[in-house]
C-alpha positions in Angstrom: 0.0 0.0 0.0 1.3 3.5 -0.9 1.0 6.2 1.7 1.9 9.8 1.7 4.9 10.7 3.8 6.1 13.0 6.5 9.7 13.8 7.4 10.9 13.0 10.9 14.1 14.6 12.2 16.7 13.5 14.8 18.5 16.5 16.3 22.3 16.6 16.1 22.6 16.9 19.9 20.1 14.6 21.7 18.7 15.6 25.2 20.8 14.4 28.1 19.7 11.1 29.4 18.3 9.9 26.1 20.3 7.9 23.5 23.3 8.2 25.7 25.2 5.3 24.4 26.7 4.7 21.0 24.8 1.5 20.7 21.5 3.2 21.0 22.5 5.8 18.3 23.5 3.1 15.9 20.3 1.2 16.5 18.2 4.3 16.0 20.0 5.2 12.7 19.5 1.6 11.4 15.8 1.6 12.3 15.1 5.0 10.8 17.0 4.1 7.6 15.2 0.8 7.2 11.9 2.6 7.8 12.7 5.2 5.1 13.9 2.6 2.6 11.0 0.1 3.0 8.4 2.2 4.6 5.5 4.4 3.5 7.0 6.9 1.0 7.8 5.2 -2.3 7.5 5.7 -6.0 5.8 2.5 -7.0 3.9 2.7 -10.2 5.7 5.9 -11.6 7.7 5.3 -14.7 8.5 7.1 -18.0 6.7 6.2 -21.2 8.6 7.5 -24.2 11.7 5.8 -25.6 14.7 7.5 -27.3 14.6 6.9 -31.0 17.5 5.4 -32.9 18.6 6.2 -36.4 17.4 2.8 -37.7 13.9 3.7 -36.5 13.6 6.0 -39.4 13.3 5.1 -43.1 16.1 7.1 -44.7 18.2 4.8 -47.0 16.6 5.8 -50.2 16.5 9.6 -49.6 19.8 10.3 -47.9 22.1 7.4 -48.8 25.8 8.4 -48.5 27.9 8.7 -51.6 31.6 9.0 -50.5 31.2 12.7 -49.6 32.5 14.7 -46.7 30.9 16.6 -43.9 30.8 20.4 -44.3 33.9 22.2 -43.1 33.7 24.9 -40.4 34.4 27.5 -43.2 31.8 26.2 -45.6 30.8 29.8 -46.4 34.2 30.2 -48.2 33.1 27.7 -50.8 30.8 30.3 -52.4 33.9 32.3 -53.4 32.9 35.7 -52.0 35.3 37.1 -49.4 32.8 39.8 -48.5 30.2 37.1 -47.4 32.8 35.4 -45.1 33.7 38.8 -43.6 30.1 39.6 -42.9 29.5 36.4 -41.1 32.6 36.9 -39.0 31.4 40.3 -38.1 28.0 38.9 -37.1 29.6 36.3 -34.9 31.3 39.1 -33.0 28.4 41.5 -32.6 25.1 39.8 -33.0 22.6 40.3 -30.1 21.2 36.8 -30.9 24.6 35.3 -30.0 25.0 37.5 -27.0 21.7 36.1 -25.8 22.9 32.6 -26.3 26.1 33.3 -24.4 24.1 34.7 -21.5 22.2 31.5 -21.3 25.4 29.6 -21.2 26.7 31.8 -18.4 23.5 31.2 -16.5 23.8 27.4 -17.0 27.4 27.5 -15.8 26.4 29.4 -12.7 23.7 26.8 -12.0 26.2 23.9 -12.3 28.6 25.6 -9.9 25.8 26.0 -7.4 24.8 22.4 -7.7 28.4 21.3 -7.3 28.7 23.2 -4.0 26.2 20.9 -2.4 28.7 18.0 -2.7 31.3 19.8 -0.5 31.4 20.7 3.2 30.1 24.1 4.2 32.2 26.1 6.7 31.0 29.3 8.4 32.3 31.6 11.0 30.1 33.7 13.3 30.9 36.2 16.1 28.6 38.3 18.2 28.6 40.8 21.1 25.2 41.5 22.7 24.4 43.6 25.8 21.6 41.9 27.7 19.5 42.8 30.7 17.4 39.8 32.0 14.0 40.4 33.4 13.5 40.1 37.1 10.1 38.5 36.7 11.1 35.9 34.1 12.7 32.5 34.4 16.1 33.9 35.2 16.8 33.8 39.0 19.1 36.2 40.8 21.8 37.2 40.3 20.8 37.1 36.6 17.4 38.6 36.8 17.5 42.4 36.8 21.2 42.5 35.9 23.2 43.5 32.8 25.5 41.0 31.1 27.6 40.9 28.0 26.8 37.9 25.8 29.9 37.1 23.7 30.4 34.3 21.2 32.8 33.3 18.4 32.0 30.1 16.6 33.4 28.1 13.7 30.8 25.6 12.2 31.0 22.9 9.6 28.2 21.0 8.0 28.2 18.2 5.4 25.5 16.2 3.7 26.5 12.6 3.1 24.4 12.3 0.0 24.2 8.5 0.4 21.5 8.2 -2.3 23.1 10.5 -4.9 20.5 13.3 -4.7 23.1 16.1 -4.9 25.2 14.2 -7.5 22.1 13.7 -9.7 21.3 17.4 -9.3 24.8 18.3 -10.4 24.6 15.9 -13.4 21.3 17.6 -14.3 22.9 21.0 -14.2 25.9 19.9 -16.2 23.6 18.4 -18.9 21.7 21.7 -19.1 25.0 23.4 -19.4 25.9 21.2 -22.3 22.5 21.8 -23.9 23.0 25.5 -23.6 26.4 25.3 -25.3 25.0 23.2 -28.2 22.0 25.6 -28.5 24.5 28.4 -28.9 26.2 26.5 -31.7 22.8 26.1 -33.3 22.2 29.8 -33.0 25.6 30.5 -34.7 24.7 28.1 -37.5 21.2 29.6 -38.0 22.6 33.1 -38.0 25.3 32.2 -40.6 22.8 30.5 -42.8 20.3 33.4 -42.6 23.1 35.9 -43.6 24.1 33.7 -46.5 20.5 33.2 -47.7 19.9 37.0 -47.4 23.1 37.8 -49.2 22.1 35.3 -51.9 18.8 37.2 -52.2 20.8 40.4 -52.6 22.8 38.8 -55.4 19.6 37.7 -57.1 18.2 41.2 -56.9 21.4 42.7 -58.5 21.2 40.1 -61.2 17.6 40.9 -61.8 18.5 44.6 -62.0 21.0 43.8 -64.8 18.2 42.0 -66.7 15.8 44.9 -66.2 18.4 47.4 -67.4 18.8 45.4 -70.5 15.1 45.2 -70.9 14.9 49.0 -70.7 17.5 49.3 -73.4 15.7 46.8 -75.6 12.4 48.6 -75.2 14.1 51.9 -75.9 15.4 50.4 -79.1 12.0 49.1 -80.0 10.5 52.5 -79.3 12.9 54.2 -81.8 12.1 51.6 -84.4 8.4 52.2 -83.9 8.9 56.0 -84.1 10.6 55.6 -87.5 7.9 53.3 -88.7 5.3 55.9 -87.7 7.1 58.6 -89.6 7.2 56.3 -92.6 3.5 55.5 -92.3 4.1 51.9 -91.5 2.7 52.1 -88.0 0.1 54.2 -86.2 0.2 56.1 -83.0 -1.3 53.0 -81.4 2.0 51.1 -81.8 3.9 54.2 -80.8 2.0 54.5 -77.5 2.4 50.8 -76.8 6.1 51.0 -77.2 6.3 54.1 -75.0 4.2 52.5 -72.3 6.3 49.3 -72.5 9.6 51.2 -72.0 8.1 53.2 -69.1 6.9 49.9 -67.5 10.5 48.5 -67.7 11.9 51.6 -66.0 9.3 51.3 -63.2 10.4 47.7 -62.6 14.0 48.9 -62.3 12.9 51.4 -59.7 10.9 48.8 -57.8 13.9 46.4 -57.8 16.2 49.2 -56.6 13.9 49.6 -53.6 14.0 45.9 -52.9 17.8 46.0 -53.0 17.8 48.8 -50.3 15.4 46.7 -48.1 17.6 43.6 -48.4 20.7 45.6 -47.5 18.9 46.9 -44.5 17.9 43.4 -43.5 21.6 42.3 -43.7 22.6 45.2 -41.5 20.1 44.1 -38.9 21.3 40.5 -39.1 24.8 41.8 -38.5 23.6 43.5 -35.3 24.8 46.9 -36.5 21.6 48.5 -37.6 20.0 49.0 -41.1 22.6 51.6 -42.3 25.4 49.0 -42.0 23.8 47.1 -44.9 24.1 50.2 -47.2 27.9 49.8 -47.1 27.8 46.2 -48.6 29.2 45.8 -52.1 27.5 44.0 -54.9 27.7 40.2 -54.2 29.8 37.9 -56.3 28.7 34.5 -55.2 29.3 31.3 -57.2 27.1 28.4 -58.0 28.6 25.2 -56.4 28.5 21.7 -57.9 26.2 19.1 -56.3 27.8 17.9 -53.1 28.2 14.2 -52.3 26.7 13.1 -49.0 28.9 11.5 -46.3 28.9 7.7 -46.2 28.2 7.6 -42.4 24.8 9.1 -42.7 22.3 8.9 -41.0 24.0 7.6 -37.9 26.7 10.2 -37.5 24.2 13.1 -38.1 23.5 12.7 -34.3 26.8 14.3 -33.5 26.9 16.7 -36.4 23.8 18.8 -35.8 23.9 21.0 -32.7 20.1 21.0 -32.4 20.1 17.2 -32.1 23.0 17.4 -29.6 21.2 20.0 -27.5 18.0 17.9 -27.5 19.9 14.8 -26.4 21.5 16.7 -23.5 18.0 17.9 -22.5 17.1 14.2 -22.2 20.1 13.6 -20.1 19.2 16.5 -17.8 15.6 15.2 -17.4 16.9 11.7 -16.6 19.1 13.1 -13.9 16.1 15.1 -12.6 14.2 11.8 -12.1 17.2 10.3 -10.2 17.3 13.3 -7.9 13.5 13.1 -7.4 13.7 9.4 -6.4 16.6 10.1 -4.0 14.3 12.5 -2.1 12.3 9.5 -0.9 15.3 8.3 1.2 16.6 9.8 4.4 19.0 12.7 4.5 22.0 12.4 6.8 23.9 15.6 7.6 27.0 15.8 9.8 27.5 19.1 11.7 30.1 20.3 14.1 31.0 23.6 15.7 33.7 24.9 18.0 34.3 28.3 19.6 33.7 30.3 22.6 30.6 31.5 24.4 30.3 33.6 27.5 27.5 35.4 29.4 29.8 36.8 32.1 31.5 40.2 31.9 34.9 38.6 31.4 37.3 37.5 28.7 35.4 34.8 26.7 38.5 33.3 25.1 39.3 30.9 28.0 39.2 27.2 28.3 36.1 27.4 30.5 34.2 29.3 27.8 34.8 26.7 25.1 31.7 25.4 23.2 31.9 22.3 21.1 29.1 20.5 19.3 29.1 17.6 16.8 26.8 14.9 15.6 24.6 13.6 12.8 21.1 14.9 11.9 18.8 12.5 10.1 15.6 13.3 8.3 13.3 10.9 6.5 10.0 11.1 4.7 7.0 9.4 6.2 4.1 11.6 5.5 4.1 14.6 3.1 0.6 14.3 1.5 2.0 13.0 -1.8 4.4 16.0 -2.5 7.3 13.7 -3.3 5.3 11.6 -5.7 3.9 14.6 -7.4 7.4 16.0 -7.8 8.6 12.7 -9.3 5.6 12.6 -11.7 6.5 16.1 -12.8 10.1 15.0 -13.5 8.9 11.9 -15.4 6.7 14.1 -17.5 9.6 16.4 -18.2 11.7 13.4 -19.3 8.9 12.2 -21.6 8.7 15.6 -23.1 12.5 15.8 -23.6 12.5 12.4 -25.3 9.6 13.4 -27.6 11.4 16.6 -28.5 14.6 14.7 -29.3 12.7 12.2 -31.4 11.0 15.0 -33.3 14.3 16.8 -33.8 15.9 13.7 -35.2 13.0 13.1 -37.5 13.0 16.7 -38.7 16.8 16.6 -39.3 16.5 13.5 -41.6 13.6 15.2 -43.5 15.6 18.4 -43.8 18.6 16.7 -45.3 16.4 14.7 -47.7 14.5 17.8 -48.8 17.6 19.8 -49.5 19.3 17.1 -51.6 16.1 16.3 -53.5 15.6 20.0 -54.3 19.2 20.3 -55.5 18.9 17.3 -57.8 15.6 18.6 -59.2 17.2 22.0 -60.0 20.2 20.4 -61.5 17.9 18.5 -63.9 16.1 21.7 -64.8 19.0 24.1 -65.4 20.3 22.7 -68.7 16.8 22.7 -70.1 16.1 26.3 -69.0 19.4 27.4 -70.5 18.4 25.8 -73.8 15.0 27.6 -73.6 16.7 30.9 -72.8 19.0 30.6 -75.8 16.1 29.9 -78.1 14.1 32.8 -76.6 17.1 35.1 -77.2 17.4 34.0 -80.9 13.6 34.4 -81.3 13.6 37.9 -79.9 16.6 39.0 -82.0 14.9 37.7 -85.1 11.6 39.3 -84.3 13.2 42.6 -83.6 15.0 42.5 -87.0 11.9 41.5 -88.9 9.9 44.2 -87.2 12.6 46.8 -88.2 12.3 45.6 -91.8 8.5 45.7 -91.7 8.1 41.9 -92.1 6.2 41.4 -88.8 4.0 43.2 -86.4 5.0 44.9 -83.2 2.9 42.4 -81.2 5.1 39.6 -82.3 8.2 41.5 -81.2 6.6 42.3 -77.8 5.6 38.7 -77.3 9.1 37.5 -78.2 10.6 40.0 -75.7 8.2 38.9 -73.0 9.2 35.3 -73.5 12.9 36.2 -73.3 12.3 38.2 -70.1 10.4 35.4 -68.6 13.1 32.8 -69.4 15.8 35.0 -68.0 13.9 35.4 -64.7 13.1 31.7 -64.5 16.8 30.8 -65.0 17.8 33.4 -62.5 15.3 32.0 -60.0 16.6 28.5 -60.4 20.2 29.6 -59.9 19.3 31.5 -56.8 17.2 28.7 -55.4 20.1 26.3 -56.2 22.4 28.3 -53.9 19.7 28.6 -51.2 19.3 24.8 -51.3 23.0 24.4 -51.0 23.1 26.7 -48.0 20.2 24.8 -46.5 22.1 21.5 -47.1 25.2 22.8 -45.3 23.0 23.8 -42.4 21.1 20.5 -42.4 24.5 18.7 -42.2 25.5 20.8 -39.2 27.7 23.4 -40.9 31.0 21.8 -39.7 29.8 21.3 -36.1 31.3 18.2 -34.4 30.0 17.3 -30.9 33.2 15.3 -30.0 35.5 18.1 -31.0 33.4 20.6 -29.0 33.4 18.4 -25.9 29.6 18.0 -26.2 29.2 14.3 -27.0 27.7 12.0 -24.5 31.0 10.4 -23.6 31.9 13.6 -21.7 28.8 13.4 -19.4 30.2 11.3 -16.6 33.6 13.0 -16.4 32.0 16.5 -16.4 29.5 15.6 -13.7 32.3 14.5 -11.3 34.3 17.6 -11.7 
């Protein structure tokens, strides 16, 4: 039968005449310990439900099979061949408020671990006091104390130490260390996310500049078409209708240029904000010169080694470790606490020098407390810790599932774009030949203006489609580098699970 519990305490210094012999003390300790271990307060029936997923629990072989590739290097940004991009990311790593927030969380976790570690060591305190007392004549103090003034003086040095026989404090320290590791891994994830965001935004800026070049060429082409139309109107080959159409078409192209220039300014401002330097910082960025990379080969040790390559997975795993230690600490609270305490010093109530042999005060002994009846508080705390563990496991499993889907999505998108690019380049070349021919035939009066405008529209559309594919191709490559951890290595960073036991014992 499961009962709630209460906590009974044995004072460090028993009253005179009771428990006077060492035998009685040993017997009492043994009885109380046995009562706590086998008695009313217990955690029967409370257990966790979720299980940590393994890589082979997910179907990934067809989507992310390795192909003799390598994991991304730490400087994966350099592969895009634009030194300005690398410099911008280095700048963001030094000044971004996002990373400052992550570092603050690490500092808080470090402080918590230090505090939990202190409970494993003895506590030593010194205390001194000087108090002027007058005892009441009508209280319990008889003459000559009642009605007289005395100087109460004391100087004591005390020591206390919890034996932690059941590992409660050790588990609390392990929990804090795991949370410390999770904070460090989360900071690495924040760095990776920031670098990826800057690279993607920089790629967008490159796309807008490339579109600007296309739009400027369009303005030139439509200006040329307008001149041809004006000549044809003078020669009676076209009417004012065609002239007005050409004028409106050229104005529309100039409006698109103005719109794109505004978009470039906003993207620059966005980059400045990502750098943590304000929007004006982005106005100093030069025109991007990023390259299109070849399709990368995936590492052979996927998907197993992805567990130690993505900081979000590592952080989620450390959260599971922390929650598991929380359960251990909660269970240890069902057992008795044994504290050793001692003090030595001087105490005196007389108006004399207290630092004499007669004024010596010495106390020492154990204090034992055990749960017997607490109205279910210990079980409720354990249930909460178990729920936290189940949540941490579910989060880890979801993170792992999302990570595999992320890698698969990026590599599938890259392969799809690689298949489209040569086809779109062929279509663009044909559209360019068609527009050149239509423009010449219109100049010679062999075709209508509508044919020329349609050919130009097709050319502009093909140019923008190809540009969109190339930009998306770089975005998918950035996403793949991020999905593979961006050069993060848990073992190299001291964040793999092998470091758990050694760190907890420090």
